[in-house]
N, C-alpha and C positions, 0 to 999 in steps of 0.2 A: 046727688043727695049727700049730705054730710051727717054722719052719725056722731053725735057729741058724747064725749066722755066727761067725767068730772074734772074740774080744774082746781079744786082745793088742794092744798098741800097735804102730803101724806107720805107714808113710808114707801120706798121704792120710786119716788118721783124723780124724774130726770133732773140733773143739776142745772143751776142757772148759768147762762152764758155770760152775764155781766154782774158777777157777784160783788164787785168793788165799786158800784155806783158809776161805772165808766160807760153807761149806755150812750149810744150816739146822740149828739146834739140834734134836736128836732128842727133847728133852723138851717143846718148844713145839708146841702143838696148836691145832686149830680145832674149834669145836663144829659140829654138824650143819648148822644154817642157813648159817653162813659157808662151810663146805665146799661146800654146794650152790651158793651164789652164785659161788664161785671156780671151780668145775668146770663150771658151766653146766648143772646137772641139777636135777631136782625132789627135794623131800624124800621123796616116795614112792619114787623110784628109789633114793635113798640108803638108806632104811630097808630096802627089799627086798634090795639088794645086801649090806647088813650082815647081815641075817637069814639069807641063803642062803650067806654066806661068800665071795661074789665079791670084795668089797672091804670087809673089816672094819677098824674103827679099831685101829691098833696101839698107841696111847698109852693109851686108856681105852675099854672097851666099856661098854654100858649094863648096869646092874645092877638092873633092875626099873623100875617106873613113876617118872617124874620124874628119873631119872639122865641125865646127858649123856654122849654119846659124844665122844671127843676124837681127831681125825684129825691125823696128822703131815703134814708137807710132802709126803713120798713118797706117803702115802695119797691126798692131794688130787691129786697128779700122776697116779696110777693111775686115779682117778675120771675125770679129764679125758681120759685116753687111752681108757678104756672108752667114754665118751660119743662120742668121735670115731670109734671103731671101729663102734659101733652106728649112728651117722649115715651111715656109708659102706656099711652093709648086711652087715657080718660077723655071723654067728650068735652068739648068746650062748654056745653050747657052745664054739665056737672062741675066743671072747673069754676064757672061763674058762681055757683052756689057755695063752693068751698072758699072762694076768694071773699065773698060777702061775709062769710063766717070769720075768716082770718082778719078782715078789716076791723072788726069790732074788738080785736085783741090789741093789747099793748105789746111793745117789743119784748118786754120781760116775759109776758105770757107765751109769746110765740117761741121763746127759747126753751120752753118746757114741753112742747108737744111734738109728736111724730105723726105724720099722716100716713095712713095705709089705704090701699085700694085694691079691689079685685078686678079693676078695669072698668067697672060700672059705678060702684059706690065709693065715696071717699070717707074714710073713718078717721077719727081723731083719737090718739092715745096719749095719756099722760103718765102711765105707770106700766111696769112689766106685767101686772096682773091682767090688764086690759088686752095686751098683746096676746096672751094665752087664750083669752076668751074669744078673740077675733079668729084665731087660727083653728079653734076647735070646730068651726063650721065646715071644715074640710076643703074649702076652696083655696086655690093659690092666691096669695096676697103679697104685694110688695109694699115696702115702706119708704117714706121720704122723711128723714129726720130734719125738721125745720132748723133745729139748732146746728146741725151739720152744715146746712146751707148758709146759716148765719156766720159760722166760723170761717167758711170758705170765702164769703164776701168780705168779712172783717179782715181777712188776711191779705186781700188784694185791693180793697177799696181805697186804701191810702196811696196807691200808685196813680190815682186819677185826680184831676183837678176838682176841687169842691168850692162851693161858694155859699155864703150866708144870705138868707132871704132878707135880712135886715140891713144888708150892706156892710156888715162888720167883717173883720179879718178872721180867716180860718187859720188857727194855729196848726203848724205842721206837726205830724205825729212822728215821734222819734222811734226808731226800730228797737225792738228788744234784741237781746243777744242772739236768740235762735233765728230771728228774721234776718239779722245782719249776716249770720253764717250762711243761711240759705242763699241770700243774694250774692255773696262772695263765691259760693260754690257754683251757682248758675252762671255767673259772669266769667269764671275762670275755668 
């Protein structure tokens, strides 16, 4: 069960992840093995979730043996959120309800929410005031910041091959200074 909070802008709202119109291109996708690595799941999980409709690829689905599914940035984000919810003990039935709710949102909307759960119910928060209200119930609650998952994916997704659904060329992303320093530090 997903408890919805307001989504309108207000004071205390979490900041946007893509404030400079650099939201991911909706035609750029990632094949199954890359989506698995980015989301931290097994290919078996990916395949099962696609076949059961939990998280199906929105760019290109499989069309028989040998065809490749193509997952969008939003699909990979939802895969990562599903993985985190499973890791914290939320039932697959409740995750399905949460995923249906997340699917109706755009990438920019997802960047503004945090999911909370007491292990049974999944709650959506978009402001600090809501977090306080949720915690006053006295039950232990954990949170999954969807924007945090988005930033994590955004930081690693460029290391994987992407392709465009329309057959166009995907422009390589140049590393910013901080990313270049991290790569240099990790390499040496």
